[in-house]
N, C-alpha and C positions, 0 to 999 in steps of 0.2 A: 545474245549473251557475250558476243565477242568483244564488247566494249566494257564489260564488267571489270571491276578491280578484284582480282583473284589472289588468294593467299593460302598458305598452309602453315600449321604450327610447326615449329622446329621438331617437336616430339613426334609428329606424324610423318616426317620425311622418311623415316625408316620403314614405314608401312607401305611406301610406294612399291617396294619390290616383293610384297606379299601378293599371292594370286587373289584377284578380285574382279568383279564384273566391270567396275568403272571406278575411276578415282574421284568422281563427283561427290561421293559420300564423305571424303576427307578434305576436300577443298572448301574454302570459305569465300563467299561472294559479297562484295559491297558492304562490309562491316562499317559501321559509323566511324569507329576510331581509325580504321584504315583510310577512309575517305578524308578525314580531317588531317591525318598524317601526310598524305600525299599532297593535299592542297597547300600545306605549309612547308613542303620540302622541295629540294631539287633532285632530279633523277641521277642515279649513279651510272646507269647503263642504258644504251639505246640498242634495240634488237631490230634487225632488218630481215624481212622475208622477201626473197627475190625469185624471179622466174627467167629462165633462158628463152630468148625469142630470136628467131632468124632475122638477120638484118634485111634480107630481101625475101619476098614471097611472090610467086607467080600463080595466077588463078586462071581457071578455065571458063569462068562466067563473069558477066558484067557486074554482078552484085558482090563479087569477091567473097563468095561463100565456099567455093570448092577449090582448095589449093592443089596445084599440080606439082610445083617444084619449090623447095626452100633451100636457101643458101646455108652452108655450114658455118659461115661467119655469124656469130651470135652476139647479142647484147644481153646484159644482165639487168633486168628491169626490176625496180623496187616496187613490190605490190603493197606492202604494209610496213609500218614502223611503229614500235611501241616502246615505252620506257619502263625500267625497273627501278623501284625506290627501296631504300633501306627501311625495313620494318622491324629491325632487331629489338628495339626497346618495347615492342608489342609482343615479342615472342613469336613473330611471324616471318615467313619467307614469302616475298611477293612472287607470283607465278604468271607465266604466259603459256598458253596451251596451243598445240599444233595438231591438226587433223581435219577430217572431213565433216565431223559433226558440227551442228550450228553453234554450239557453245564455245568453239575454239576461237582464239584470237587470230591465228594464222590458218587460212584454209586454202588448199591447193587448186584454185580455179585455173582452168586451162585457157581461158580466153577473157576478153574484156566484158563479155556478157554476164559473167559470173553464174554460169549454169552448170557446165560439165566440170567435174573434178578428176584429178589424177587418181585412178584406182590403185596405184602402187603406194599411195599414202593411206595409212590406216585411219579408221574413224576417230580414234584417239591415239595419235601416233607418238607424240612426245610432250615433255613438260620442261619448261625453262624456269629456273628460280635462283634467287640469291640465298646462299647458305649463311650460317651464323658468322662466318669469317668474311662475309661480303664478297665471296667468290661466285661467279656465274657458273651454274651447273646445268647440264642437259641430261635428261633421262629419257631414253628410248623405252617407251612404256607399253604401247600396244593396247588393243581393245580389251583383251582379257588379261592384261597385266603380266604377260609372259614375254614381253618384247613385241614390237610391231612385226607384222607379217614379213615385210621386206627389209626391215632394219633401217638404220641411218648410217651414212658413211662419213667418217671424219676425214675432211679434205678430199673426199671421193677416193680414198685409198683403203682405210681399214674399216671393217664393218662393226658397228656398235649395235648391240641388241640386248635389251633388258639390263642396261648398265646405267649408273649415274656417274657422269664424268665432269671434272672441272673443265672450264672452257676459257681458252686464251683468245685474246682479240686478234691474234695472227692466224687463227684457225677458223674454219667454217664447217657446218654440218650439211651434207647433201641428202636429199630425200626425193622419192618419186622415181618415175621412169628415167632411165639413162638416155642421154641425147648425144649424138655424134656432133662434135664441134671442131673447129680449127683454131689452134693456139700457137702463135709464133711459127706459122707455116707447117705445123704438125697436126695430124688428125688424132683426136683423142675422144674419150667418152666422159661425160660429166652428168651429174644429177640435174634434172630439169629445175628443181627447186632447191634453194639454199637458205640457210640461216646464218647470219653474220652479226657480230656485236661490235659496239664502239664504247669504250670506257669513257665516261665523262668526268671522272673524279681524279684523273692523273694530273 
């Protein structure tokens, strides 16, 4: 389901903050009019899902399966990128979902094998969408719609939980387990996974 075209009606956006078992009952998948709209449009926003990886790893075995030491110098690797389109004339907001469940567009795999996932990311962690004003919004939503268990960090500083926030291209949202890294010769802590956006309509 991670490649499906997902949307929500503008009227149903307010329902996202109501307690519910899952948001799947209010999301819409692969509607014909949405498919046609996307095929005839250019995207407004590109969303990147990244993971921090040590620049150097040292292993104790020849198969390089058992890491012994990892450097604090990290690279931010793009795992996935998806686009958002304006569906306003259909009364829809295009959505991208984040979490461990298989229907999500962005899933927090810990390695290239795509087997283990970060347990600090909820099964249905967050929702990204374009609102009626074509602003990118992020909702930390959680599996039981009371906010994700560990929340999401705006720029790895302020904790966001069960909130719908407008998203500037200069900001990022961090999620998952925190990792010690070195930035400008200073040791700091950052989320292992990050969500970033690029506006394509400027």
